[in-house]
N, C-alpha and C positions, 0 to 999 in steps of 0.2 A: 783329323782335318779332312782327309778324302779316302776313299776305300773302293776297290774294284774286286768283285766277287765272281767267280764262274765256278762251275762243276768241276773244274781242274785247276784253278789259279787263283790266288788271294793276293792282293796288293794293298797296302794300307800306308797313307803318308801320314804322319805325325809332326806337328811343329810346336816346339815349345815357346814361350814368350820371348825368349832370347833368340829366335830365329834360328835355332837349331833343328834341323831336319832329321826325321829317322823314317826309314822304309822298312815294313815287316812284310815279309812274303812267305808263301807255302806253295807246296805243288801237289797235286793228286792225278796221278796219270797224266798229265799236261803233256800234249804232243812238242810243245816249244819249250820245255824245261832247259835243255842245253842251250838253246839260242838266248834265253832270258838270263841264264847264268854267266853267259859270256858277256852279255851287255851290262851286267852289274859288277864286272871286274874292273872297269874303267874308273878313275877318279872323278866325281867324289863318292860314287856309289860303293866303292870298295870299304869306305869307312864308316858309311851311313846305314848299310842294310844288315838286317839281322833275319835269318830265317825263323819262322814261328811254327811251333808244333801244338796242335789242338788235342788235349788230354783225351776228350771224346772221341777223336778221330776226325778226319777232313769231312766225310760223308755226313756224319752226324751234325757238324757244325754248319755244313751248306744246307742240309735239309732245315735246320732251326733258323737259318737267316731267312730262307723263304716262307716260314711260318710266321714270322713275327714283323718282317720288314713291310711296310705299307707299300702297295703295288705303285704310288705316284713316284717312288724312288728307284723303279727297276725299269730297265731298258732291256729289250732283246735285240742284239745286234744279229745280222744275217750275213753271210758272205755274199758278194756279188755274182750274178750269174744265174 
C-alpha cells in the first residue's frame, strides 16, 4: 500500500482486502531506532508490526531500490535550518 525507505530505515504498510493492516520495518544504523521501537509498543502497533530482514542485506536492498525506482516516486527531505 505505502512504503518509506531511507538509507537507515524501512517502513511498509500493507492492507488486506478485509482491512487488516500489517506494518513491516527494518533498521540499518538508524539513529532513531530506539525511539521508533518505543512508538511501536503501543496498541495496535504491538500486534501489527513485523521486523523484516533482507536476505541480501539492507545496503544491497537500498542500493537496488535506488537503481529501479522511478525518480518521480522519490523525494529528498532536508532538515530545517
